[in-house]
Z-matrix of the N, CA and C atoms (Angstrom, degrees):
N
C 1 1.458
C 2 1.523 1 109.13
N 3 1.320 2 116.15 1 131.40
C 4 1.454 3 121.46 2 176.78
C 5 1.525 4 107.67 3 -93.50
N 6 1.311 5 115.76 4 90.39
C 7 1.461 6 120.99 5 -176.39
C 8 1.527 7 108.71 6 -123.09
N 9 1.339 8 117.63 7 156.07
C 10 1.468 9 120.82 8 179.60
C 11 1.526 10 111.71 9 -62.36
N 12 1.339 11 115.57 10 155.83
C 13 1.464 12 120.75 11 178.27
C 14 1.519 13 111.73 12 -59.88
N 15 1.347 14 116.05 13 -32.29
C 16 1.461 15 118.89 14 -179.79
C 17 1.522 16 111.37 15 -63.72
N 18 1.350 17 116.55 16 -36.27
C 19 1.464 18 120.28 17 178.59
C 20 1.523 19 110.23 18 -71.44
N 21 1.340 20 116.55 19 -38.32
C 22 1.466 21 120.21 20 177.46
C 23 1.526 22 110.00 21 -59.57
N 24 1.333 23 116.03 22 -47.65
C 25 1.459 24 119.63 23 178.08
C 26 1.512 25 112.26 24 -63.58
N 27 1.325 26 116.17 25 -36.44
C 28 1.463 27 121.43 26 178.50
C 29 1.521 28 110.45 27 -61.80
N 30 1.338 29 115.75 28 -47.05
C 31 1.461 30 120.52 29 179.33
C 32 1.530 31 112.05 30 -66.80
N 33 1.343 32 116.20 31 -27.78
C 34 1.465 33 120.12 32 -179.27
C 35 1.522 34 112.04 33 -79.90
N 36 1.334 35 116.32 34 -9.80
C 37 1.457 36 119.38 35 177.42
C 38 1.505 37 115.00 36 95.90
N 39 1.336 38 117.52 37 20.45
C 40 1.459 39 119.48 38 179.82
C 41 1.527 40 112.04 39 -60.99
N 42 1.316 41 116.81 40 -30.24
C 43 1.464 42 120.99 41 179.91
C 44 1.521 43 111.67 42 -107.63
N 45 1.337 44 116.06 43 16.89
C 46 1.459 45 119.71 44 -179.05
C 47 1.521 46 111.29 45 105.15
N 48 1.323 47 115.67 46 176.46
C 49 1.467 48 121.68 47 -178.22
C 50 1.522 49 110.79 48 -123.77
N 51 1.326 50 114.67 49 148.05
C 52 1.458 51 120.35 50 174.69
C 53 1.527 52 109.82 51 -72.70
N 54 1.319 53 118.00 52 150.15
C 55 1.474 54 119.46 53 171.57
C 56 1.531 55 109.04 54 -58.50
N 57 1.308 56 116.90 55 121.83
C 58 1.452 57 120.15 56 -177.35
C 59 1.507 58 113.52 57 92.35
N 60 1.347 59 117.21 58 -6.74
C 61 1.455 60 120.82 59 176.47
C 62 1.516 61 113.54 60 87.10
N 63 1.330 62 115.60 61 175.06
C 64 1.452 63 122.39 62 179.96
C 65 1.527 64 110.63 63 -83.66
N 66 1.322 65 117.11 64 155.86
C 67 1.475 66 120.72 65 -176.26
C 68 1.527 67 112.08 66 -58.98
N 69 1.301 68 114.88 67 134.28
C 70 1.469 69 121.83 68 174.40
C 71 1.532 70 108.78 69 -109.85
N 72 1.337 71 119.93 70 150.00
C 73 1.472 72 126.38 71 6.31
C 74 1.524 73 114.20 72 -88.41
N 75 1.352 74 117.44 73 10.92
C 76 1.465 75 120.19 74 -176.77
C 77 1.529 76 111.21 75 -58.49
N 78 1.343 77 116.56 76 -46.52
C 79 1.464 78 119.79 77 -177.78
C 80 1.524 79 111.42 78 -60.12
N 81 1.322 80 116.92 79 -45.94
C 82 1.464 81 121.07 80 -178.61
C 83 1.521 82 111.33 81 -62.46
N 84 1.340 83 116.91 82 -40.65
C 85 1.465 84 120.45 83 179.85
C 86 1.530 85 111.50 84 -67.56
N 87 1.332 86 116.03 85 -37.21
C 88 1.462 87 119.53 86 179.08
C 89 1.526 88 111.03 87 -64.70
N 90 1.340 89 116.69 88 -40.84
C 91 1.465 90 121.16 89 -175.18
C 92 1.525 91 113.43 90 -86.90
N 93 1.329 92 117.78 91 -8.57
C 94 1.461 93 120.62 92 -176.30
C 95 1.536 94 110.82 93 -62.46
N 96 1.335 95 114.91 94 128.13
C 97 1.458 96 120.37 95 177.64
C 98 1.508 97 114.58 96 77.92
N 99 1.338 98 117.16 97 4.87
C 100 1.461 99 120.14 98 -179.74
C 101 1.526 100 109.46 99 -113.64
N 102 1.314 101 115.20 100 137.17
C 103 1.460 102 120.31 101 177.74
C 104 1.519 103 108.56 102 -92.92
N 105 1.310 104 115.81 103 112.61
C 106 1.457 105 121.23 104 -177.55
C 107 1.520 106 108.66 105 -122.84
N 108 1.322 107 115.34 106 124.23
C 109 1.460 108 120.18 107 179.18
C 110 1.520 109 108.97 108 -105.97
N 111 1.298 110 115.52 109 118.88
C 112 1.460 111 121.05 110 179.90
C 113 1.517 112 108.19 111 -125.21
N 114 1.291 113 116.49 112 131.28
C 115 1.458 114 120.17 113 179.00
C 116 1.513 115 109.94 114 -174.71
N 117 1.304 116 115.57 115 -177.92
C 118 1.456 117 121.10 116 179.45
C 119 1.525 118 108.70 117 -83.08
N 120 1.313 119 116.38 118 125.69
C 121 1.462 120 121.73 119 -179.67
C 122 1.515 121 109.63 120 -106.36
N 123 1.312 122 116.17 121 127.00
C 124 1.461 123 120.31 122 177.41
C 125 1.522 124 109.51 123 -70.65
N 126 1.313 125 116.47 124 141.16
C 127 1.461 126 120.88 125 178.51
C 128 1.518 127 109.15 126 -112.26
N 129 1.305 128 115.31 127 157.98
C 130 1.462 129 120.49 128 -178.25
C 131 1.524 130 110.50 129 -72.68
N 132 1.322 131 115.11 130 161.87
C 133 1.466 132 120.35 131 177.96
C 134 1.524 133 110.64 132 -63.10
N 135 1.335 134 116.12 133 -34.08
C 136 1.468 135 120.56 134 178.82
C 137 1.524 136 110.97 135 -64.43
N 138 1.360 137 116.33 136 -44.28
C 139 1.463 138 119.82 137 178.93
C 140 1.519 139 110.85 138 -66.66
N 141 1.325 140 116.66 139 -37.66
C 142 1.467 141 120.45 140 179.70
C 143 1.517 142 110.76 141 -64.48
N 144 1.335 143 116.63 142 -39.24
C 145 1.463 144 120.23 143 177.53
C 146 1.519 145 110.83 144 -67.55
N 147 1.341 146 116.77 145 -36.30
C 148 1.465 147 120.74 146 -179.79
C 149 1.522 148 111.75 147 -65.84
N 150 1.337 149 117.07 148 -28.74
C 151 1.465 150 120.39 149 179.07
C 152 1.521 151 111.89 150 -69.24
N 153 1.327 152 117.17 151 -18.61
C 154 1.466 153 121.57 152 177.79
C 155 1.520 154 111.73 153 -100.71
N 156 1.332 155 117.04 154 6.74
C 157 1.462 156 121.31 155 -178.31
C 158 1.528 157 110.24 156 -85.55
N 159 1.330 158 116.68 157 -160.75
C 160 1.462 159 121.28 158 -178.83
C 161 1.526 160 110.50 159 -67.41
N 162 1.324 161 115.57 160 170.46
C 163 1.461 162 121.57 161 -173.14
C 164 1.526 163 112.56 162 -59.88
N 165 1.341 164 117.58 163 -44.22
C 166 1.466 165 120.83 164 -177.28
C 167 1.526 166 111.25 165 -65.31
N 168 1.334 167 116.42 166 -42.53
C 169 1.469 168 120.43 167 179.38
C 170 1.517 169 110.53 168 -66.14
N 171 1.327 170 116.71 169 -41.46
C 172 1.466 171 120.61 170 179.67
C 173 1.527 172 110.65 171 -63.50
N 174 1.326 173 117.22 172 -42.77
C 175 1.461 174 121.34 173 -179.91
C 176 1.530 175 110.66 174 -64.65
N 177 1.330 176 116.82 175 -42.49
C 178 1.461 177 120.59 176 179.32
C 179 1.529 178 110.97 177 -64.37
N 180 1.330 179 116.93 178 -40.48
C 181 1.464 180 120.72 179 179.87
C 182 1.516 181 111.37 180 -67.54
N 183 1.323 182 117.41 181 -40.27
C 184 1.464 183 120.58 182 177.79
C 185 1.527 184 110.79 183 -62.69
N 186 1.322 185 116.87 184 -40.05
C 187 1.467 186 120.05 185 177.07
C 188 1.524 187 110.94 186 -60.20
N 189 1.335 188 116.05 187 -43.66
C 190 1.465 189 120.29 188 -178.35
C 191 1.521 190 111.73 189 -67.45
N 192 1.344 191 117.00 190 -33.59
C 193 1.461 192 120.44 191 -178.56
C 194 1.526 193 112.07 192 -80.22
N 195 1.332 194 116.82 193 -42.35
C 196 1.465 195 120.39 194 -174.79
C 197 1.527 196 112.80 195 -85.14
N 198 1.330 197 116.52 196 -35.40
C 199 1.469 198 120.43 197 -176.79
C 200 1.528 199 109.57 198 -130.60
N 201 1.332 200 118.30 199 66.94
C 202 1.472 201 120.46 200 -174.20
C 203 1.522 202 114.10 201 -60.16
N 204 1.343 203 117.82 202 -45.60
C 205 1.472 204 120.12 203 -177.01
C 206 1.534 205 112.06 204 -67.38
N 207 1.353 206 119.69 205 -50.95
C 208 1.469 207 119.02 206 177.92
C 209 1.525 208 112.82 207 -61.46
N 210 1.334 209 116.94 208 -35.68
C 211 1.459 210 119.86 209 179.38
C 212 1.521 211 110.63 210 -66.52
N 213 1.323 212 116.72 211 -40.78
C 214 1.460 213 120.97 212 178.04
C 215 1.528 214 110.41 213 -62.84
N 216 1.333 215 116.38 214 -43.06
C 217 1.465 216 120.46 215 178.11
C 218 1.523 217 111.05 216 -63.37
N 219 1.331 218 116.11 217 -41.25
C 220 1.466 219 121.12 218 179.20
C 221 1.526 220 110.84 219 -58.50
N 222 1.332 221 117.15 220 -47.12
C 223 1.465 222 120.65 221 -178.64
C 224 1.527 223 111.28 222 -67.78
N 225 1.341 224 117.59 223 -34.75
C 226 1.463 225 120.39 224 177.52
C 227 1.528 226 110.78 225 -65.11
N 228 1.336 227 116.39 226 -43.73
C 229 1.468 228 120.64 227 179.50
C 230 1.522 229 110.65 228 -65.69
N 231 1.341 230 116.28 229 -42.88
C 232 1.466 231 118.96 230 179.90
C 233 1.525 232 110.62 231 -66.07
N 234 1.335 233 117.40 232 -36.50
C 235 1.456 234 120.18 233 177.90
C 236 1.517 235 112.36 234 -65.25
N 237 1.343 236 116.85 235 -31.50
C 238 1.465 237 121.41 236 -179.17
C 239 1.522 238 112.29 237 -84.02
N 240 1.338 239 117.08 238 -45.57
C 241 1.466 240 121.08 239 -171.32
C 242 1.526 241 113.97 240 -109.89
N 243 1.335 242 118.33 241 -8.63
C 244 1.449 243 120.07 242 -177.53
C 245 1.521 244 111.30 243 85.61
N 246 1.325 245 115.88 244 -164.63
C 247 1.464 246 121.93 245 -177.50
C 248 1.529 247 109.82 246 -80.22
N 249 1.333 248 116.32 247 102.17
C 250 1.465 249 120.97 248 -178.13
C 251 1.521 250 112.71 249 -80.74
N 252 1.328 251 117.23 250 -6.68
C 253 1.464 252 119.28 251 -178.74
C 254 1.525 253 112.02 252 -68.14
N 255 1.337 254 117.75 253 -14.99
C 256 1.467 255 120.22 254 179.09
C 257 1.524 256 111.47 255 -77.67
N 258 1.338 257 117.30 256 -12.19
C 259 1.464 258 120.49 257 -179.51
C 260 1.520 259 111.11 258 -83.42
N 261 1.324 260 115.37 259 145.93
C 262 1.450 261 120.52 260 172.37
C 263 1.530 262 108.82 261 -66.12
N 264 1.329 263 116.76 262 147.00
C 265 1.466 264 120.63 263 -176.66
C 266 1.528 265 112.06 264 -57.05
N 267 1.325 266 117.27 265 -44.37
C 268 1.470 267 120.72 266 -179.44
C 269 1.527 268 111.20 267 -64.02
N 270 1.334 269 117.31 268 -39.35
C 271 1.466 270 120.62 269 178.54
C 272 1.523 271 110.69 270 -65.65
N 273 1.327 272 116.45 271 -38.73
C 274 1.469 273 120.52 272 -179.81
C 275 1.528 274 111.30 273 -67.20
N 276 1.327 275 116.56 274 -43.34
C 277 1.464 276 120.56 275 -175.00
C 278 1.525 277 113.06 276 -79.17
N 279 1.338 278 117.35 277 -37.36
C 280 1.465 279 120.12 278 -171.20
C 281 1.528 280 114.15 279 -117.31
N 282 1.315 281 118.63 280 -5.69
C 283 1.459 282 120.75 281 -179.44
C 284 1.518 283 112.35 282 85.06
N 285 1.319 284 115.38 283 178.40
C 286 1.463 285 120.75 284 -177.93
C 287 1.523 286 111.04 285 -81.18
N 288 1.317 287 115.89 286 139.82
C 289 1.464 288 121.66 287 176.31
C 290 1.528 289 108.31 288 -86.56
N 291 1.341 290 118.90 289 124.60
C 292 1.469 291 121.33 290 -179.02
C 293 1.525 292 111.57 291 -57.19
N 294 1.330 293 115.22 292 136.19
C 295 1.451 294 120.73 293 177.01
C 296 1.511 295 115.21 294 82.94
N 297 1.320 296 117.74 295 -7.30
C 298 1.469 297 121.02 296 -179.70
C 299 1.524 298 109.71 297 -101.31
N 300 1.322 299 115.85 298 147.66
C 301 1.460 300 121.02 299 178.51
C 302 1.522 301 109.38 300 -94.07
N 303 1.314 302 116.13 301 129.57
C 304 1.458 303 121.99 302 -178.29
C 305 1.525 304 108.75 303 -115.91
N 306 1.313 305 115.92 304 137.78
C 307 1.459 306 121.37 305 -177.48
C 308 1.525 307 109.46 306 -103.29
N 309 1.331 308 115.53 307 125.53
C 310 1.466 309 121.70 308 176.56
C 311 1.520 310 107.69 309 -115.81
N 312 1.328 311 116.63 310 120.06
C 313 1.463 312 120.69 311 -179.72
C 314 1.526 313 108.79 312 -88.74
N 315 1.331 314 115.88 313 106.30
C 316 1.461 315 121.58 314 -177.49
C 317 1.520 316 110.74 315 -70.85
N 318 1.306 317 116.08 316 -44.79
C 319 1.462 318 122.77 317 176.19
C 320 1.514 319 107.53 318 -157.36
N 321 1.297 320 116.88 319 177.83
C 322 1.461 321 120.43 320 -176.66
C 323 1.533 322 110.53 321 -57.38
N 324 1.325 323 116.10 322 117.59
C 325 1.455 324 121.49 323 178.09
C 326 1.520 325 115.03 324 84.01
N 327 1.331 326 117.50 325 -1.25
C 328 1.471 327 121.16 326 -179.49
C 329 1.524 328 108.69 327 -118.69
N 330 1.332 329 116.25 328 115.27
C 331 1.460 330 121.15 329 -177.52
C 332 1.524 331 110.77 330 -122.21
N 333 1.328 332 115.03 331 146.42
C 334 1.458 333 121.92 332 177.24
C 335 1.523 334 107.88 333 -117.73
N 336 1.324 335 115.96 334 127.65
C 337 1.459 336 121.28 335 -179.80
C 338 1.531 337 108.72 336 -98.40
N 339 1.320 338 115.62 337 118.16
C 340 1.461 339 121.93 338 -173.66
C 341 1.521 340 109.89 339 -119.28
N 342 1.327 341 116.42 340 137.75
C 343 1.460 342 120.85 341 177.05
C 344 1.516 343 110.71 342 -137.66
N 345 1.327 344 116.87 343 141.05
C 346 1.463 345 122.05 344 176.22
C 347 1.521 346 108.39 345 -95.01
N 348 1.342 347 116.55 346 122.79
C 349 1.457 348 121.05 347 -177.52
C 350 1.528 349 112.52 348 -102.91
N 351 1.323 350 117.60 349 -46.35
C 352 1.468 351 120.12 350 -177.18
C 353 1.520 352 110.02 351 -161.58
N 354 1.350 353 115.31 352 154.30
C 355 1.465 354 122.18 353 177.10
C 356 1.522 355 107.93 354 -123.05
N 357 1.326 356 116.97 355 121.82
C 358 1.455 357 121.57 356 -177.62
C 359 1.518 358 112.79 357 -81.13
N 360 1.328 359 115.88 358 172.97
C 361 1.459 360 122.07 359 177.71
C 362 1.527 361 109.83 360 -71.83
N 363 1.329 362 115.72 361 150.63
C 364 1.460 363 120.54 362 179.16
C 365 1.525 364 110.36 363 -76.84
N 366 1.338 365 116.61 364 142.31
C 367 1.460 366 120.23 365 176.64
C 368 1.528 367 109.89 366 -89.28
N 369 1.337 368 116.96 367 -171.52
C 370 1.462 369 120.08 368 -175.84
C 371 1.519 370 113.18 369 -69.11
N 372 1.335 371 117.10 370 -11.18
C 373 1.460 372 121.10 371 176.86
C 374 1.527 373 112.10 372 -100.88
N 375 1.345 374 116.15 373 4.80
C 376 1.452 375 119.81 374 -179.78
C 377 1.517 376 113.81 375 79.92
N 378 1.328 377 117.25 376 15.55
C 379 1.462 378 121.50 377 -179.38
C 380 1.530 379 109.99 378 -93.91
N 381 1.318 380 115.68 379 136.81
C 382 1.465 381 122.15 380 175.94
C 383 1.529 382 109.65 381 -116.72
N 384 1.321 383 115.42 382 146.22
C 385 1.458 384 120.69 383 172.80
C 386 1.521 385 108.04 384 -94.92
N 387 1.314 386 115.81 385 117.12
C 388 1.459 387 121.74 386 179.75
C 389 1.523 388 108.12 387 -104.81
N 390 1.311 389 116.68 388 121.52
C 391 1.465 390 121.27 389 178.10
C 392 1.520 391 108.30 390 -91.32
N 393 1.315 392 115.37 391 120.83
C 394 1.464 393 120.86 392 -177.57
C 395 1.518 394 109.33 393 -133.27
N 396 1.314 395 115.82 394 157.27
C 397 1.460 396 120.61 395 174.43
C 398 1.517 397 108.57 396 -107.42
N 399 1.316 398 116.01 397 131.96
C 400 1.460 399 122.65 398 175.54
C 401 1.516 400 107.44 399 -118.55
N 402 1.329 401 115.54 400 110.28
C 403 1.465 402 121.75 401 -175.45
C 404 1.532 403 110.87 402 53.34
N 405 1.345 404 115.56 403 40.86
C 406 1.454 405 121.06 404 175.49
C 407 1.513 406 115.23 405 88.06
N 408 1.337 407 117.85 406 -10.36
C 409 1.462 408 121.57 407 -179.18
C 410 1.530 409 109.68 408 -95.37
N 411 1.347 410 116.50 409 128.94
C 412 1.459 411 120.74 410 -179.31
C 413 1.524 412 109.93 411 -75.44
N 414 1.340 413 115.91 412 126.66
C 415 1.465 414 121.13 413 -178.03
C 416 1.533 415 110.34 414 -132.68
N 417 1.347 416 117.89 415 139.09
C 418 1.468 417 119.90 416 172.24
C 419 1.528 418 110.07 417 -86.44
N 420 1.314 419 116.55 418 137.70
C 421 1.463 420 122.27 419 176.94
C 422 1.525 421 107.49 420 -126.50
N 423 1.315 422 116.93 421 130.04
C 424 1.463 423 121.34 422 -177.60
C 425 1.526 424 109.18 423 -98.59
N 426 1.337 425 115.45 424 122.33
C 427 1.463 426 121.69 425 -171.81
C 428 1.520 427 110.09 426 -128.17
N 429 1.319 428 116.16 427 136.53
C 430 1.473 429 121.34 428 175.48
C 431 1.521 430 108.53 429 -82.68
N 432 1.337 431 116.57 430 122.05
C 433 1.463 432 122.02 431 178.13
C 434 1.529 433 108.43 432 -84.61
N 435 1.345 434 116.51 433 103.71
C 436 1.463 435 121.49 434 -175.87
C 437 1.525 436 112.82 435 -72.31
N 438 1.327 437 117.63 436 -11.17
C 439 1.461 438 119.69 437 179.51
C 440 1.527 439 111.85 438 -81.01
N 441 1.325 440 116.89 439 -9.08
C 442 1.460 441 121.91 440 -178.64
C 443 1.524 442 109.74 441 -100.83
N 444 1.321 443 115.96 442 129.73
C 445 1.460 444 120.95 443 176.47
C 446 1.522 445 109.07 444 -83.37
N 447 1.313 446 115.54 445 121.55
C 448 1.462 447 121.04 446 -178.50
C 449 1.518 448 108.97 447 -107.78
N 450 1.325 449 115.82 448 124.44
C 451 1.462 450 120.18 449 -179.17
C 452 1.520 451 112.16 450 -81.95
N 453 1.319 452 116.01 451 -21.22
C 454 1.462 453 118.72 452 -179.79
C 455 1.527 454 110.20 453 -65.27
N 456 1.310 455 116.45 454 146.54
C 457 1.462 456 121.98 455 -178.85
C 458 1.521 457 110.30 456 -65.93
N 459 1.314 458 115.49 457 129.01
C 460 1.450 459 120.57 458 178.97
C 461 1.523 460 109.82 459 -84.66
N 462 1.319 461 115.74 460 134.87
C 463 1.463 462 119.92 461 -179.74
C 464 1.522 463 110.24 462 -66.28
N 465 1.314 464 115.78 463 143.48
C 466 1.466 465 120.87 464 177.93
C 467 1.520 466 108.78 465 -74.15
N 468 1.322 467 116.51 466 133.22
C 469 1.455 468 121.63 467 -178.75
C 470 1.526 469 110.68 468 -97.35
N 471 1.323 470 115.34 469 148.77
C 472 1.460 471 120.82 470 178.82
C 473 1.517 472 110.44 471 -77.28
N 474 1.315 473 116.03 472 146.48
C 475 1.461 474 122.79 473 175.64
C 476 1.519 475 107.29 474 -95.59
N 477 1.338 476 116.59 475 109.54
C 478 1.461 477 120.95 476 -174.97
C 479 1.519 478 113.21 477 -64.43
N 480 1.332 479 117.35 478 -16.60
C 481 1.468 480 120.01 479 179.57
C 482 1.526 481 111.98 480 -80.94
N 483 1.339 482 117.04 481 -8.67
C 484 1.466 483 121.20 482 -178.93
C 485 1.530 484 108.99 483 -111.36
N 486 1.341 485 117.81 484 106.74
C 487 1.467 486 121.03 485 -174.67
C 488 1.516 487 114.34 486 -63.45
N 489 1.328 488 119.20 487 -19.42
C 490 1.450 489 121.26 488 -179.71
C 491 1.513 490 114.25 489 -78.25
N 492 1.336 491 117.21 490 -5.74
C 493 1.457 492 120.17 491 -179.46
C 494 1.530 493 109.86 492 -95.31
N 495 1.318 494 115.54 493 125.74
C 496 1.468 495 121.96 494 -178.02
C 497 1.525 496 108.51 495 -99.34
N 498 1.331 497 116.73 496 123.22
C 499 1.462 498 121.87 497 -175.68
C 500 1.520 499 111.17 498 -112.80
N 501 1.325 500 115.35 499 156.77
C 502 1.463 501 120.83 500 173.49
C 503 1.526 502 108.55 501 -74.66
N 504 1.335 503 118.79 502 127.52
C 505 1.465 504 120.60 503 -178.35
C 506 1.526 505 113.49 504 -72.35
N 507 1.325 506 116.46 505 -25.43
C 508 1.464 507 121.41 506 178.58
C 509 1.525 508 108.38 507 -160.21
N 510 1.323 509 116.63 508 176.12
C 511 1.463 510 120.84 509 -178.99
C 512 1.527 511 110.46 510 -71.76
N 513 1.317 512 116.33 511 141.66
C 514 1.454 513 120.12 512 179.00
C 515 1.514 514 111.28 513 166.60
N 516 1.325 515 115.63 514 -168.57
C 517 1.464 516 122.04 515 178.02
C 518 1.521 517 108.34 516 -102.29
N 519 1.334 518 116.20 517 121.28
C 520 1.463 519 121.73 518 -176.85
C 521 1.521 520 109.99 519 -104.18
N 522 1.319 521 115.22 520 136.89
C 523 1.465 522 122.33 521 172.80
C 524 1.521 523 108.25 522 -119.41
N 525 1.318 524 116.31 523 121.21
C 526 1.463 525 120.31 524 -179.10
C 527 1.523 526 110.39 525 -74.62
N 528 1.338 527 116.34 526 140.63
C 529 1.458 528 122.56 527 177.52
C 530 1.526 529 111.32 528 -116.62
N 531 1.327 530 116.56 529 5.04
C 532 1.463 531 121.79 530 177.89
C 533 1.521 532 108.25 531 -134.51
N 534 1.328 533 115.93 532 148.33
C 535 1.463 534 121.38 533 -178.73
C 536 1.520 535 109.98 534 -120.24
N 537 1.312 536 116.00 535 166.26
C 538 1.461 537 121.31 536 178.88
C 539 1.528 538 109.37 537 -57.78
N 540 1.329 539 115.40 538 131.12
C 541 1.458 540 121.16 539 -179.32
C 542 1.509 541 113.99 540 98.34
N 543 1.340 542 117.71 541 -15.94
C 544 1.463 543 120.43 542 178.96
C 545 1.524 544 110.63 543 -68.83
N 546 1.334 545 115.58 544 140.45
C 547 1.462 546 121.36 545 175.09
C 548 1.522 547 107.49 546 -94.71
N 549 1.321 548 116.78 547 125.27
C 550 1.466 549 121.07 548 -175.85
C 551 1.521 550 110.44 549 -124.66
N 552 1.318 551 115.21 550 159.59
C 553 1.456 552 122.62 551 177.79
C 554 1.523 553 109.58 552 -111.00
N 555 1.323 554 115.69 553 153.19
C 556 1.465 555 120.05 554 176.58
C 557 1.523 556 109.33 555 -59.25
N 558 1.322 557 116.75 556 131.72
C 559 1.454 558 121.59 557 -178.18
C 560 1.513 559 114.17 558 92.31
N 561 1.338 560 116.66 559 -10.33
C 562 1.466 561 120.36 560 179.29
C 563 1.523 562 110.19 561 -77.07
N 564 1.345 563 118.83 562 131.69
C 565 1.466 564 120.43 563 177.53
C 566 1.529 565 110.70 564 -63.57
N 567 1.311 566 116.42 565 125.88
C 568 1.467 567 121.43 566 178.85
C 569 1.527 568 111.24 567 -114.57
N 570 1.331 569 116.24 568 -6.64
C 571 1.462 570 121.34 569 178.16
C 572 1.520 571 108.44 570 -164.86
N 573 1.316 572 115.42 571 164.60
C 574 1.465 573 120.48 572 173.60
C 575 1.516 574 108.06 573 -130.39
N 576 1.320 575 116.39 574 151.26
C 577 1.458 576 121.03 575 -179.37
C 578 1.522 577 109.03 576 -129.52
N 579 1.312 578 115.87 577 136.54
C 580 1.456 579 121.91 578 -178.60
C 581 1.518 580 109.77 579 -121.84
N 582 1.328 581 115.66 580 130.19
C 583 1.463 582 121.71 581 177.99
C 584 1.520 583 108.53 582 -154.30
N 585 1.304 584 116.52 583 138.51
C 586 1.467 585 122.07 584 178.86
C 587 1.533 586 110.87 585 54.34
N 588 1.349 587 116.07 586 40.76
C 589 1.468 588 123.04 587 178.85
C 590 1.525 589 112.81 588 62.33
N 591 1.324 590 116.70 589 19.98
C 592 1.461 591 121.41 590 175.87
C 593 1.523 592 108.62 591 -119.70
N 594 1.334 593 116.61 592 142.14
C 595 1.455 594 121.20 593 -178.59
C 596 1.523 595 109.65 594 -120.51
N 597 1.332 596 115.86 595 139.29
C 598 1.464 597 121.20 596 179.56
C 599 1.519 598 109.10 597 -136.93
N 600 1.331 599 115.36 598 151.18
C 601 1.463 600 120.93 599 179.14
C 602 1.521 601 109.99 600 -87.70
N 603 1.327 602 115.89 601 147.00
C 604 1.466 603 122.59 602 174.23
C 605 1.520 604 106.46 603 -115.06
N 606 1.328 605 116.57 604 119.15
C 607 1.461 606 121.05 605 -172.71
C 608 1.521 607 112.21 606 -103.72
N 609 1.330 608 115.04 607 155.04
C 610 1.465 609 120.91 608 173.91
C 611 1.522 610 108.95 609 -72.18
N 612 1.316 611 116.59 610 142.75
C 613 1.466 612 120.54 611 -179.34
C 614 1.524 613 112.17 612 -95.46
N 615 1.341 614 117.21 613 -10.97
C 616 1.467 615 121.10 614 -179.07
C 617 1.527 616 110.05 615 -139.92
N 618 1.338 617 115.47 616 159.04
C 619 1.459 618 120.17 617 169.33
C 620 1.521 619 108.17 618 -76.56
N 621 1.327 620 117.33 619 140.23
C 622 1.458 621 118.23 620 178.12
C 623 1.514 622 112.77 621 167.02
N 624 1.323 623 114.63 622 -163.95
C 625 1.461 624 122.30 623 -178.01
C 626 1.524 625 109.53 624 -118.16
N 627 1.328 626 116.13 625 134.14
C 628 1.466 627 120.09 626 178.44
C 629 1.523 628 108.55 627 -65.72
N 630 1.323 629 115.51 628 116.55
C 631 1.460 630 121.74 629 -175.76
C 632 1.526 631 112.25 630 -95.04
N 633 1.345 632 115.65 631 -32.03
C 634 1.469 633 118.90 632 -176.37
C 635 1.515 634 110.61 633 -153.54
N 636 1.319 635 116.30 634 135.90
C 637 1.461 636 122.28 635 171.53
C 638 1.522 637 106.88 636 -103.29
N 639 1.322 638 116.59 637 114.95
C 640 1.464 639 121.23 638 -172.87
C 641 1.522 640 111.76 639 -80.55
N 642 1.319 641 117.09 640 -32.42
C 643 1.465 642 121.26 641 -177.72
C 644 1.525 643 109.81 642 -111.98
N 645 1.346 644 117.91 643 165.03
C 646 1.470 645 120.47 644 173.49
C 647 1.529 646 110.30 645 -64.43
N 648 1.323 647 116.46 646 -179.67
C 649 1.465 648 120.68 647 -178.04
C 650 1.523 649 111.80 648 -57.55
N 651 1.339 650 116.43 649 -36.78
C 652 1.466 651 121.98 650 177.20
C 653 1.523 652 108.23 651 -137.01
N 654 1.335 653 116.06 652 132.66
C 655 1.470 654 118.76 653 -177.11
C 656 1.517 655 110.48 654 -157.93
N 657 1.331 656 115.42 655 151.75
C 658 1.459 657 122.65 656 172.47
C 659 1.523 658 108.08 657 -81.60
N 660 1.322 659 117.22 658 128.30
C 661 1.465 660 120.85 659 -176.24
C 662 1.519 661 110.26 660 -131.65
N 663 1.323 662 114.23 661 166.39
C 664 1.456 663 121.85 662 174.15
C 665 1.529 664 108.72 663 -111.08
N 666 1.314 665 116.00 664 163.49
C 667 1.465 666 120.56 665 179.61
C 668 1.523 667 110.26 666 -58.46
N 669 1.324 668 116.09 667 132.43
C 670 1.458 669 121.00 668 177.98
C 671 1.509 670 114.57 669 91.09
N 672 1.349 671 118.00 670 -7.47
C 673 1.468 672 120.00 671 178.52
C 674 1.527 673 110.11 672 -65.26
N 675 1.318 674 115.97 673 141.46
C 676 1.464 675 121.67 674 178.93
C 677 1.524 676 109.48 675 -77.48
N 678 1.339 677 116.25 676 129.85
C 679 1.459 678 121.52 677 -178.26
C 680 1.525 679 111.91 678 -106.65
N 681 1.330 680 115.66 679 -51.79
C 682 1.462 681 122.21 680 -177.31
C 683 1.517 682 110.04 681 -137.84
N 684 1.319 683 115.74 682 153.75
C 685 1.461 684 121.47 683 172.35
C 686 1.520 685 107.53 684 -119.42
N 687 1.336 686 116.34 685 122.21
C 688 1.462 687 122.37 686 -179.01
C 689 1.523 688 109.13 687 -109.06
N 690 1.330 689 116.31 688 127.53
C 691 1.463 690 120.33 689 175.95
C 692 1.524 691 107.90 690 -85.00
N 693 1.344 692 118.00 691 112.63
C 694 1.466 693 120.86 692 -176.57
C 695 1.526 694 112.23 693 -59.05
N 696 1.328 695 115.65 694 145.34
C 697 1.460 696 120.89 695 176.57
C 698 1.515 697 109.66 696 -68.89
N 699 1.305 698 116.34 697 143.43
C 700 1.471 699 120.52 698 -179.92
C 701 1.521 700 110.25 699 -86.29
């Protein structure tokens, strides 16, 4: 049977067993040839304390304990795209219909009116300019078309969860002021970025040693591009 992993785990008893067991021979056929480990898993003291906390914390902890992979995927998607629950189901599944006005409820009593006007041609980096209206105002939105294969090298992006990674705050021309092997302090400028005839400093967020310079001494970058990797001091 070609069934989802969640059903396999369900039949194996990951969430418990029905009185009298699961229907046979369906259960046996589902589990045939699959290695399923079911048992009591010890949880950390932190997770145990969270189960006695408020309702939201308890629900979040149960999700992480019972469904670790889907929960991890959920948080990754929310971190990338934000709260998608504000979108209408049809808009989420099929996208925006050109020329139609779509209502997005940001919060109770606050609505955003969105309309798709036009989609431009993709450039050599696979980026398209999408013209949209937000509350009646025409705005350009730059979107990466994932259906297009781009041969050009994609810039390495910084991982915001790792404080030793220094990212470009916005698009512009970056000049590095630190080299591999340099010892830097938190708050020390390690690069500068210039855009629209304005220059700003980019500072290290941790004390440590520059381990890797990702870009040349001077380079055009986009927001979020990784510039330097600093190995934090122990």
